[in-house]
C-alpha positions as CSV (number, residue, x, y, z in Angstrom):
1,X,-98.7,215.1,8.2
2,X,-100.7,215.4,11.1
3,X,-102.4,213.0,13.2
4,X,-104.7,212.3,16.1
5,X,-105.2,210.1,18.6
6,X,-108.1,208.7,21.2
7,X,-107.7,208.8,24.8
8,X,-107.2,204.7,24.5
9,X,-104.6,205.5,21.5
10,X,-102.3,207.5,23.8
11,X,-102.9,205.3,26.5
12,X,-101.5,202.4,24.6
13,X,-98.5,204.4,22.9
14,X,-97.3,206.1,26.4
15,X,-97.8,202.8,28.3
16,X,-96.5,200.2,25.6
17,X,-93.8,201.7,23.7
18,X,-90.6,202.4,25.3
19,X,-87.0,203.6,24.8
20,X,-84.5,201.1,24.4
21,X,-82.6,202.2,27.5
22,X,-85.3,201.0,29.3
23,X,-86.0,197.4,27.7
24,X,-86.4,194.5,30.1
25,X,-86.1,190.8,28.2
26,X,-87.6,188.1,29.8
27,X,-86.7,184.4,28.5
28,X,-89.5,181.7,29.4
29,X,-87.6,178.1,28.8
30,X,-88.3,174.6,29.8
31,X,-88.4,171.5,28.0
32,X,-90.8,171.0,25.4
33,X,-94.5,170.5,26.2
34,X,-94.2,172.2,29.6
35,X,-96.0,175.0,28.9
36,X,-93.6,177.8,27.5
37,X,-95.8,179.6,24.9
38,X,-99.1,179.3,26.7
39,X,-97.7,180.8,29.7
40,X,-95.0,183.3,27.3
41,X,-98.4,184.5,25.3
42,X,-100.6,185.1,28.7
43,X,-97.5,187.1,30.3
44,X,-97.2,189.3,27.1
45,X,-100.9,190.2,26.9
46,X,-100.3,191.2,30.8
47,X,-96.8,193.1,30.3
48,X,-97.9,194.7,27.3
49,X,-94.6,193.1,25.6
50,X,-93.2,192.4,22.5
51,X,-93.4,188.3,22.2
52,X,-90.5,186.5,20.4
53,X,-91.2,182.4,19.6
54,X,-87.8,181.3,18.5
55,X,-89.0,178.1,16.8
56,X,-91.1,180.6,14.9
57,X,-88.3,183.3,14.1
58,X,-86.1,180.5,12.5
59,X,-88.3,179.4,10.5
60,X,-89.5,182.7,9.1
61,X,-85.7,183.6,8.8
62,X,-84.0,180.7,7.7
63,X,-82.2,180.3,10.8
64,X,-81.2,176.7,10.8
65,X,-78.5,174.2,9.6
66,X,-80.7,171.4,8.9
67,X,-83.5,169.3,10.0
68,X,-82.8,166.5,12.5
69,X,-85.1,163.2,10.7
70,X,-84.7,161.2,14.0
71,X,-86.0,163.8,16.5
72,X,-88.1,165.6,13.7
73,X,-87.0,168.8,15.1
74,X,-84.8,171.9,13.2
75,X,-81.2,172.0,13.7
76,X,-80.6,176.0,14.7
77,X,-77.8,178.1,13.1
78,X,-77.1,179.5,17.0
79,X,-74.9,182.4,15.2
80,X,-77.6,183.2,12.9
81,X,-80.1,182.9,15.6
82,X,-78.2,185.4,18.1
83,X,-77.5,187.9,15.7
84,X,-81.2,187.9,14.6
85,X,-82.2,188.4,18.5
86,X,-80.2,191.4,18.8
87,X,-81.4,192.9,15.9
88,X,-84.8,192.0,17.0
89,X,-84.2,193.6,20.4
90,X,-82.5,196.8,19.0
91,X,-85.2,197.3,16.4
92,X,-88.1,197.0,19.5
93,X,-89.7,199.9,20.9
94,X,-91.3,198.0,23.5
95,X,-90.3,198.3,27.2
96,X,-90.7,194.4,27.5
97,X,-89.4,191.3,25.1
98,X,-90.6,188.1,26.3
99,X,-88.7,185.6,24.0
100,X,-89.6,181.4,23.8
101,X,-88.0,178.4,23.5
102,X,-86.5,175.6,25.2
103,X,-83.0,176.3,23.8
104,X,-83.2,180.4,24.1
105,X,-81.0,180.5,27.3
106,X,-78.6,179.2,24.8
107,X,-79.2,181.7,21.8
108,X,-80.0,184.9,23.7
109,X,-76.9,187.3,24.1
110,X,-76.3,187.1,28.2
111,X,-75.9,191.4,28.3
112,X,-79.7,191.7,27.3
113,X,-81.3,188.9,29.7
114,X,-82.9,190.7,32.9
115,X,-85.1,187.4,33.9
116,X,-85.2,183.8,32.8
117,X,-88.0,181.8,33.8
118,X,-87.7,177.7,33.7
119,X,-90.8,175.6,33.8
120,X,-90.4,172.3,35.4
121,X,-93.0,169.9,35.4
122,X,-93.7,166.4,37.1
123,X,-92.6,163.7,34.2
124,X,-95.7,162.1,34.8
125,X,-98.1,164.8,34.1
126,X,-95.5,165.7,31.4
127,X,-95.8,162.6,29.6
128,X,-99.4,162.8,29.5
129,X,-99.0,166.7,28.0
130,X,-96.8,165.0,25.3
131,X,-98.6,162.3,24.2
132,X,-101.5,164.7,23.6
133,X,-98.8,166.9,21.6
134,X,-98.2,163.9,19.3
135,X,-94.9,162.7,21.0
136,X,-93.8,159.3,21.5
137,X,-91.1,156.8,21.3
138,X,-87.4,157.9,21.4
139,X,-88.4,161.6,20.8
140,X,-90.9,161.8,23.8
141,X,-88.3,159.8,26.5
142,X,-85.6,162.0,25.5
143,X,-87.6,164.6,26.4
144,X,-88.7,163.6,29.6
145,X,-84.9,162.6,30.5
146,X,-84.0,165.9,29.8
147,X,-87.0,167.4,32.2
148,X,-85.8,164.8,35.0
149,X,-81.7,165.6,34.8
150,X,-82.3,169.1,34.6
151,X,-81.3,170.2,31.1
152,X,-82.7,173.6,30.3
153,X,-82.3,174.6,34.3
154,X,-78.3,173.9,33.9
155,X,-78.2,175.6,30.7
156,X,-80.0,178.8,32.1
157,X,-77.9,178.9,35.4
158,X,-74.6,178.2,32.9
159,X,-75.1,181.3,31.0
160,X,-77.4,183.8,33.1
161,X,-76.5,183.0,37.0
162,X,-78.2,185.4,39.1
163,X,-80.6,185.7,36.4
164,X,-82.7,182.5,36.5
165,X,-86.0,181.3,38.5
166,X,-87.2,178.0,38.4
167,X,-90.9,177.8,38.6
168,X,-92.9,174.5,39.3
169,X,-95.9,174.6,36.9
170,X,-97.4,170.6,37.9
171,X,-101.2,170.9,38.0
172,X,-101.3,175.0,38.3
173,X,-103.5,177.1,35.6
174,X,-101.6,179.4,33.2
175,X,-103.6,182.5,35.2
176,X,-101.6,181.0,38.5
177,X,-98.1,180.5,36.6
178,X,-98.2,184.0,35.4
179,X,-99.4,185.5,38.6
180,X,-95.9,184.0,40.3
181,X,-93.7,185.5,37.2
182,X,-95.5,189.0,38.1
183,X,-94.8,188.6,41.6
184,X,-90.8,188.0,40.9
185,X,-90.9,190.6,38.6
186,X,-92.0,192.9,41.1
187,X,-90.0,192.1,43.4
188,X,-93.4,190.8,45.8
189,X,-92.0,186.8,45.9
190,X,-87.9,185.8,45.9
191,X,-86.6,183.8,42.9
192,X,-85.4,180.1,43.5
193,X,-83.6,177.4,41.9
194,X,-83.1,174.0,43.2
195,X,-87.0,173.5,44.3
196,X,-87.9,170.7,42.3
197,X,-85.7,167.0,42.1
198,X,-87.6,165.2,39.7
199,X,-85.1,162.1,40.6
200,X,-86.1,161.6,44.0
201,X,-90.0,162.1,43.1
202,X,-89.9,158.9,41.0
203,X,-87.4,157.1,43.0
204,X,-89.4,157.7,46.1
205,X,-92.7,156.1,44.1
206,X,-90.4,153.4,42.5
207,X,-90.6,154.3,38.8
208,X,-87.2,156.2,38.1
209,X,-86.0,153.1,36.1
210,X,-89.3,153.2,33.9
211,X,-88.2,157.1,33.3
212,X,-84.4,156.7,32.4
213,X,-84.7,153.6,30.7
214,X,-82.1,153.3,28.0
215,X,-83.9,154.5,24.7
């Protein structure tokens, strides 16, 4: 059977679909409500990439071992998740694959990862975002404390050292954040970690105890 392509279709095919050997896997991670999904989807459009949301992947393929009723979250089967990610990467014909999730660093095999972008947001602003998203009580404070003590950053550095970039997204529009990521990917901007210290920021403002109170 013969197929004909328009110029636009040919351009899409040549620029968006690449062989497996050229794949670049980019992780977008960070505390819940920090802006991962919005940023990842915008970056996906810019790079003509394949987008993988780990929460959706877990629900679609039943990659869970139960539900944490206290926190209202699903519990991921990490072994099954890693296997599914491997399969998805192997099956993809796209040059760029963007993986979005706060546990992306933990479940994405190191050998596949080119870049890890950890989004950071000032806890005061993050609290507002969380409240708008319906977070409250211990679930909200637990996640705020995770942001303050660098949980996602530490996890990324533990597994993907040398490939991690920390971005302070506080007060920034999505377009600006995506622009910073593209600048790093295109080697127009250096990648840094250790630039954010929310404990020091909150302590100087005299409100650290409010955020680190027992849950």
